[in-house]
C-alpha positions as CSV (number, residue, x, y, z in Angstrom):
1,M,15.5,-152.8,17.7
2,V,18.3,-151.8,20.0
3,D,21.8,-153.1,19.0
4,R,23.7,-155.2,21.5
5,V,27.3,-154.0,21.9
6,D,29.8,-155.9,24.1
7,F,32.9,-153.8,24.3
8,E,36.4,-155.4,24.6
9,E,37.8,-155.4,28.1
10,I,39.6,-152.3,29.4
11,T,42.0,-151.9,32.3
12,D,41.2,-149.8,35.3
13,S,44.1,-147.6,34.6
14,Q,43.6,-146.5,31.0
15,T,41.8,-143.9,29.0
16,W,38.8,-145.6,27.3
17,T,38.0,-144.2,23.9
18,D,35.9,-145.8,21.1
19,V,33.8,-144.8,18.1
20,I,30.1,-145.4,17.5
21,E,28.4,-145.1,14.2
22,L,24.8,-144.2,13.5
23,V,23.7,-146.0,10.4
24,D,20.4,-145.9,8.6
25,D,19.6,-149.6,8.5
26,D,17.5,-149.3,5.3
27,A,20.1,-147.5,3.3
28,D,23.2,-148.9,5.0
29,E,24.6,-145.4,5.1
30,P,25.4,-142.9,7.9
31,I,22.2,-141.2,9.2
32,A,21.3,-137.9,7.5
33,T,20.2,-136.2,10.7
34,E,22.7,-135.0,13.3
35,P,21.5,-135.8,16.9
36,T,20.7,-132.8,19.1
37,A,21.7,-134.8,22.1
38,M,23.7,-138.0,22.7
39,V,24.7,-139.8,25.9
40,I,26.6,-142.9,26.8
41,S,26.3,-144.1,30.4
42,V,28.2,-146.8,32.3
43,S,26.4,-148.2,35.3
44,D,27.1,-150.7,38.1
45,P,24.9,-153.7,37.5
46,R,24.8,-154.5,41.2
47,T,23.2,-151.1,42.2
48,G,22.1,-149.6,38.9
49,A,24.0,-146.4,39.8
50,I,25.5,-144.5,36.9
51,V,29.3,-144.3,37.4
52,M,30.4,-142.6,34.2
53,T,28.6,-140.5,31.6
54,A,29.7,-139.1,28.2
55,S,27.6,-136.7,26.2
56,L,27.7,-134.2,23.4
57,A,26.9,-131.6,26.1
58,N,29.8,-132.4,28.4
59,G,32.2,-132.7,25.4
60,K,33.1,-136.4,26.0
61,I,31.4,-137.3,22.8
62,T,32.6,-135.6,19.6
63,P,31.6,-135.9,16.0
64,I,34.4,-137.2,13.8
65,S,32.6,-137.7,10.5
66,P,29.0,-137.9,9.3
67,G,27.2,-140.4,11.5
68,A,30.4,-141.2,13.5
69,Y,31.1,-140.1,17.1
70,R,34.1,-140.7,19.4
71,F,33.5,-141.0,23.1
72,R,36.2,-140.7,25.7
73,F,36.5,-141.5,29.4
74,E,39.7,-140.3,31.0
75,S,41.9,-142.6,33.0
76,G,40.9,-140.7,36.2
77,E,37.3,-141.7,35.7
78,V,38.1,-145.3,34.6
79,E,40.3,-145.9,37.6
80,K,37.3,-145.7,39.9
81,L,35.8,-148.8,38.3
82,C,36.4,-152.1,40.1
83,A,38.7,-154.6,38.3
84,G,37.1,-158.0,37.8
85,Q,33.6,-156.5,37.3
86,I,31.5,-156.2,34.2
87,Y,29.6,-152.9,33.9
88,D,26.5,-152.2,31.9
89,V,26.8,-149.6,29.1
90,G,24.0,-147.9,27.2
91,G,23.7,-145.2,24.6
92,A,20.9,-143.0,23.5
93,A,20.4,-139.9,21.2
94,T,17.8,-137.4,20.3
95,L,17.1,-137.5,16.6
96,D,14.4,-135.3,14.9
97,G,13.0,-134.6,18.4
98,D,12.6,-138.3,19.3
99,D,14.6,-140.0,22.1
100,V,16.1,-143.1,20.5
101,P,18.0,-145.9,22.2
102,L,21.2,-146.7,20.3
103,F,22.7,-149.7,22.1
104,V,23.0,-151.6,25.3
105,G,25.9,-153.8,26.3
106,T,28.7,-154.4,28.7
107,I,32.3,-153.5,29.4
108,P,34.6,-155.9,31.4
109,V,37.2,-154.2,33.5
110,I,40.5,-155.9,34.4
111,D,43.4,-154.8,36.7
112,G,45.8,-152.5,35.0
113,V,48.6,-153.3,37.5
114,V,49.9,-149.7,37.4
115,P,51.6,-148.6,40.7
């Protein structure tokens, strides 16, 4: 089952960073296998177009401890999002050669009121 994650709102003028944890549901511990790939995509729900992507490959996702990963979208990327809109977010990883969905959710964007 894919987890549902609805992120707290962000402004259209900030750096957006957060942490995701990969947990073995049976053992309630961080997963033992490190992913060979991981991606988080933000898409426009009106068009389905991907507007931001973070991945291990592009360096926008970094491991911080076993099973925990920080993702980061710089303010220059986030400022391209439309204030007042809610975007779709999804994450996936490759674990033991299998492509695994991690989560789906949303991120609301509000006006950062920065001149």
